[in-house]
N, C-alpha and C positions, 0 to 999 in steps of 0.2 A: 224647272220649266224649260222647254226647248225653245230656242230662238226661232223667230219667223223666217230668218234667212236660211236656217238649216232645213226647214221644211221646203222652202223654195228650191234649194239645192237638190234635195231628194226628188222633188217633182221634175226638175230638169234632167236628172239622172234617169228617172223613169222614162221620160220621153226619148232619151238617147238610147236606152236599152231596147225599147220597142222599135225604134228606127233601125237599129242594128239587126234585130231578128228579122224584120221585114226585108231588109236588104239581102240578108243571107238567103232567105226564102226565094226572093226574086231571082237571085243568081243561080241557085241550085239546079233549076230546071234546064239551064244552059251549059252546065259543067259536064265535060266528058271524062276528065281525068279522075281516076279513082282516088289518087292521093289528095287532090284538091277537094274532092267531095268529103273525104275523111277529115281533112283540116277544117272545112266549113262546118261539118257536123259537130266537131269538138268545140269550135267557137260558139256555135248556137247553144250547145249544152251549157257552156260557161255563162252565156247571156241569160239563159233560162234560170240558172242557179242564182245569179245576181238579181234577176227580176223577183224571184221568190223572196229573197232576203229583203229587198227593197219594199215589196208589198207588205211584208210583216212590219217593217219600220213605219211605213206610211199609215198602216192600219192602227198601229200603236198610238200614233199622234192624231188620229181621226181625219186623215186625208185620203182621198181616192186616187191620187196621182195625177199625171198629166198625159194626155194623148199627144203624140207628135203631129206636126203639120206635114202632111205628105204632099209637097209641091209636085214631086215626080208623078204621083198618082193622078193629079189633076191634069198634068201634061199628057199622060198616057191616054186619058179619056178624050181630051181634045184632039189628039193626033189620030185616034182610032176612027173618028168620024169623017 
């Protein structure tokens, strides 16, 4: 039987991976350097692979994961008005 703490750790990792992918996506539209774009794409691919593995583990233990809290998104919405 898996420990509850292990599932909580997987959930936190899930939120962190999602935040990483969102951050990379947010930055990509502003990047002009081809080298930096390539590095960011490589990092995003790695995040996507980790996310797939993590979703499989969470599914195995009957958990749907955890959505990150996007404080920056809320700030963007407030500042746009």
